[in-house]
Every structure is written in C-alpha cells, then in structure tokens.
C-alpha positions in Angstrom: -30.5 -39.9 -38.7 -29.4 -38.2 -35.5 -28.2 -35.3 -37.6 -31.6 -34.9 -39.3 -33.3 -35.0 -35.9 -31.0 -32.3 -34.6 -31.7 -30.2 -37.7 -35.4 -30.5 -37.3 -35.2 -29.6 -33.6 -33.2 -26.4 -34.5 -35.8 -25.5 -37.1 -38.6 -25.9 -34.6 -36.7 -23.7 -32.1 -36.2 -21.0 -34.7 -39.9 -21.1 -35.8 -40.9 -20.8 -32.1 -38.5 -17.8 -31.7 -40.0 -16.1 -34.8 -43.5 -16.5 -33.5 -42.4 -15.0 -30.1 -40.7 -12.0 -31.8 -43.7 -11.3 -34.0 -45.9 -11.1 -30.9 -43.8 -8.3 -29.5 -45.8 -5.1 -29.2 -43.2 -2.6 -30.4 -45.4 0.3 -29.3 -45.9 -1.2 -25.8 -42.8 -0.6 -23.8 -42.1 0.9 -20.4 -40.8 4.2 -21.8 -42.8 7.3 -22.6 -42.6 7.7 -26.3 -43.6 11.3 -26.1 -40.1 12.0 -24.8 -38.4 10.4 -27.7 -36.0 12.5 -29.8 -37.0 12.2 -33.4 -34.8 14.4 -35.5 -32.3 17.1 -34.4 -31.1 18.0 -37.9 -32.1 21.6 -37.4 -29.5 21.8 -34.6 -25.9 21.0 -35.6 -27.0 19.6 -39.0 -23.4 19.9 -40.3 -21.9 18.0 -37.4 -20.1 14.8 -38.3 -20.3 11.8 -36.0 -17.3 11.4 -33.6 -18.0 7.9 -32.1 -16.6 6.1 -29.1 -17.0 2.3 -29.8 -16.6 -0.5 -27.4 -16.5 -4.3 -28.2 -14.4 -4.0 -31.3 -12.8 -7.3 -30.6 -16.3 -9.0 -30.8 -18.4 -9.6 -33.8 -20.9 -6.7 -33.5 -18.4 -4.1 -32.4 -16.0 -5.1 -35.2 -18.8 -4.7 -37.8 -19.8 -1.4 -36.3 -16.2 0.0 -36.5 -15.8 -1.2 -40.1 -19.0 0.4 -41.2 -18.1 3.6 -39.4 -14.7 3.7 -41.2 -16.6 3.4 -44.5 -19.3 5.9 -43.6 -19.0 9.5 -44.8 -21.1 10.6 -41.8 -18.4 9.5 -39.3 -15.4 11.8 -38.9 -13.5 10.2 -36.0 -13.6 6.8 -34.1 -12.2 6.1 -30.7 -12.1 2.4 -29.9 -11.9 1.6 -26.2 -11.3 -2.0 -25.1 -9.2 -4.4 -23.2 -7.7 -6.1 -26.3 -6.3 -4.7 -29.5 -8.8 -4.6 -32.3 -6.4 -4.7 -35.2 -8.0 -1.7 -36.9 -5.5 0.7 -38.6 -7.1 3.7 -40.3 -6.7 7.5 -40.2 -10.1 7.8 -38.6 -9.3 5.5 -35.8 -7.7 6.0 -32.5 -7.5 3.1 -30.0 -7.1 3.0 -26.2 -6.4 -0.2 -24.4 -7.8 -0.1 -20.9 -8.1 -3.1 -18.6 -11.1 -2.1 -16.5 -14.0 -0.6 -18.4 -15.9 -0.2 -15.1 -13.4 2.5 -14.1 -12.5 5.0 -16.8 -11.3 7.9 -14.7 -7.7 7.7 -16.0 -8.8 8.0 -19.6 -11.9 10.1 -19.3 -10.4 13.2 -20.9 -9.9 11.2 -24.1 -13.7 11.4 -24.5 -13.8 15.1 -24.9 -15.3 16.2 -28.2 -16.9 12.8 -29.1 -20.6 13.0 -29.6 -21.8 9.4 -30.0 -21.2 6.2 -28.0 -21.9 2.8 -29.6 -21.6 0.4 -26.6 -21.2 -3.0 -28.2 -19.2 -4.7 -25.5 -20.9 -7.6 -23.8 -20.9 -11.2 -22.7 -23.1 -14.2 -22.8 -24.7 -15.0 -19.4 -24.0 -18.7 -19.8 -21.6 -19.8 -17.1 -21.1 -16.3 -15.7 -22.0 -15.5 -12.1 -24.5 -12.7 -11.5 -22.0 -10.3 -10.0 -19.7 -10.5 -13.0 -22.6 -10.3 -15.5 -23.9 -7.2 -13.7 -20.4 -5.5 -13.8 -20.1 -6.1 -17.6 -23.7 -5.4 -18.6 -24.5 -2.6 -16.3 -21.5 -1.1 -14.5 -19.3 -0.8 -17.7 -21.9 1.0 -19.9 -23.0 3.3 -17.1 -19.4 4.2 -16.3 -18.9 5.2 -20.0 -22.1 7.2 -20.0 -21.2 9.1 -16.8 -17.7 9.9 -17.9 -18.8 11.2 -21.3 -21.4 13.3 -19.7 -18.9 14.7 -17.2 -16.1 15.7 -19.5 -18.4 17.1 -22.2 -20.4 19.1 -19.5 -23.7 17.5 -20.4 -26.3 18.7 -17.8 -29.7 18.0 -19.5 -31.1 16.4 -22.6 -31.7 19.8 -24.1 -28.2 21.1 -23.9 -26.6 18.6 -26.3 -27.0 16.5 -29.4 -25.1 13.5 -28.1 -26.1 9.9 -28.8 -25.7 6.8 -26.7 -26.5 3.4 -28.2 -26.5 0.2 -26.1 -26.6 -3.2 -27.7 -28.8 -5.4 -25.6 -30.8 -8.3 -27.1 -34.2 -9.6 -28.0 -36.1 -10.7 -24.9 -34.8 -8.0 -22.6 -37.5 -7.5 -19.9 -37.2 -6.1 -16.4 -39.9 -8.5 -15.2 -38.3 -11.6 -16.7 -37.4 -14.7 -14.6 -33.9 -14.5 -16.3 -31.2 -12.5 -14.6 -29.6 -11.4 -17.9 -32.9 -9.9 -19.2 -33.5 -8.0 -15.9 -30.0 -6.6 -15.8 -30.1 -5.5 -19.5 -33.5 -3.9 -18.9 -32.1 -1.9 -15.9 -29.3 -0.7 -18.0 -31.6 0.3 -20.8 -33.8 2.2 -18.4 -30.9 4.2 -16.9 -29.4 5.0 -20.2 -32.7 6.3 -21.6 -33.2 8.4 -18.5 -29.7 9.9 -18.8 -28.9 13.4 -20.1 -27.9 12.2 -23.5 -30.1 13.8 -26.1 -30.6 10.6 -28.1 -30.6 7.3 -26.3 -31.3 3.9 -27.9 -31.4 0.3 -26.8 -30.7 -2.0 -29.8 -32.4 -5.4 -29.4 -31.2 -7.7 -32.3 -32.1 -11.3 -32.5 -30.4 -13.6 -35.1 -27.6 -11.6 -36.8 -26.2 -12.5 -40.1 -22.4 -11.5 -40.2 -22.5 -10.1 -43.7 -19.6 -7.6 -43.6 -16.6 -9.0 -45.5 -13.3 -9.7 -43.7 -14.7 -10.2 -40.2 -12.2 -11.9 -37.8 -14.6 -12.2 -34.9 -17.8 -13.7 -36.4 -19.3 -16.2 -34.0 -18.3 -19.7 -35.1 -21.8 -21.1 -34.7 -23.0 -19.0 -37.7 -20.9 -21.2 -39.9 -23.2 -24.0 -39.1 -26.6 -22.3 -38.7 -26.2 -19.5 -41.3 -28.4 -21.4 -43.7 -31.4 -20.6 -41.4 -31.1 -16.8 -42.0 -32.8 -16.6 -45.4 -35.6 -18.8 -44.1 -36.1 -16.7 -41.0 -35.7 -13.4 -42.8 -38.5 -14.3 -45.2 -40.8 -14.8 -42.3 -39.7 -12.1 -39.8 -37.5 -9.0 -40.1 -38.0 -8.5 -36.4 -35.9 -11.6 -35.5 -33.4 -11.8 -38.4 -31.2 -8.9 -39.4 -27.7 -8.4 -40.8 -24.6 -7.0 -39.1 -24.5 -4.3 -41.8 -28.0 -3.2 -41.0 -27.2 -2.9 -37.3 -24.1 -0.8 -38.1 -25.9 1.4 -40.6 -28.8 1.9 -38.2 -26.5 3.2 -35.5 -25.2 5.9 -37.8 -28.7 6.8 -38.9 -29.9 7.0 -35.3 -27.1 9.4 -34.5 -27.8 11.7 -37.4 -31.6 11.5 -37.7 -32.9 10.1 -34.4 -35.8 7.7 -34.2 -39.4 7.5 -33.0 -38.6 5.0 -30.3 -35.9 4.4 -27.7 -36.2 0.6 -28.0 -34.9 -0.5 -31.3 -36.2 -4.0 -32.2 -35.1 -5.9 -35.3 -37.7 -4.4 -37.6 -36.8 -0.9 -36.4 -33.1 -1.7 -37.2 -34.1 -2.5 -40.7 -36.1 0.7 -41.1 -33.3 2.8 -39.7 -30.7 1.2 -42.0 -32.9 1.9 -45.0 -33.9 5.4 -44.1 
C-alpha cells in the first residue's frame, strides 16, 4: 500500500511539473531575440564541427560525446575533464585536468576548435554556495574566456564559434533558489560573450536512450516508466538524451531563433 501511495505521489509531482513547464512563455525571456544568430551557413558552410566537450563522465556529456562520434558533421572531439571518460575513437582526444576553473596550462589545446558543449555540472543538493558557484559559473566562464583568447575572438561578428551550456528547466535570475540564480547568471554572461552562437539548453526529464551508457542516472531505472506518459502530454518537459545531443550539433551548424533552448526547442532542433 505504501508503494502505491509513493507512486501516486510521484505521478502528482510529475503532472504538476508538466503544468509548470507548459506555462513557460518561451518567447518571454530576458534576452533580446533580435540579436540571436539564426543561420550562418553562408559563412563557412563547409566547416566541420570541432567540439570541446566537458562532463563526459556524466550522463549528458557521455551521450553528447557518443552522438558526436557518430555524427558526420563532427570532425574532431576534445574531451576535457577530471576523470577518464573511457572513449577510444580516432575522432577523440582527451585531456585530464584537475581544476576546470583554471585552464591556463592547457589553453593552447583549444586552438582550432569551433564549438564548446559544456555539459559538466553538479546537483545543488548538499553543496555549499561557494562550491556550486565555482562549478556552475567559474568553470564554464573559464572555458569560454580561454577559447576566446587562444582563437583570437574579439567580437560576435569575427567568428562562427558556438558555445552551448547545459543548465536546467527552472533557471531564473529572480528565483528564491541559489542554483537557479547562479545558472541564470552563467547563461547571461555566456550569451553576452563574443561567441557568434550561444545557447543555454534547459532540459527537464531526460530519457537516457543512447545504447551502452555507463553513466545513466540510477533513478531512471525506477522512474523511466513515467517518460512515455509525460512525453505524450508535454515535449517541453520530457525529451531524450539523443535529442539533446543531436540538437547541439544542429545548433552549431544551423543556429536557432532563440538563445534559450527549452525542451520543445530541443526537439525541434533535433528534428531539423
């Protein structure tokens, strides 16, 4: 009986979450959409993606790397992380670096790469504010600054580079929650940077549907049955890891109408 009560409670939470996501006004965000970069195929249309990817030892980063390996649009992959990812492929080069908030010693490795998929992150649960800020703000901003520096990026108009930062649904600079405010600050500063194409991916529930994942969150084993129910109600809140990974490649090659990429936008990008 207790099991059934818990299950009903989870369903109620999920339904509430879906309602919340469906009330998000995708068009109403703090960024000026007139400055969005839609499609730069006329410039460097033959350029392949050379991507720096962080977080490959986590579920999202692992899926993004696997998809990039399989994609014909991606020519080279540089994995940067603190732990070995286990990927062995001719496209892949990996650098182990203990402190991602200080990349000075390896910055020259970033020369020639034109996309950054920053998937590294941490749950705010049980983490003090200083540590959370270092991981969620200092680390992505350090990567952004170093890539700008070594590739001589001076303005949005002098490059065709892409920076994608994985945040999360509910990110809001006016939130009562510290994690939401920190993520929003990071989004703002990335979008205001000199990268030509900048995107904040805000996924909700993610179905880990890429075969062979070693780092899928364990909880999905127990709540995965909710995905088809939620997806039938809302694409904004329920997406797949494959869709996130494909959407990143599409954003690099084709751009998108908005800097803020919610769940429904991820689906559109993946299918474009």
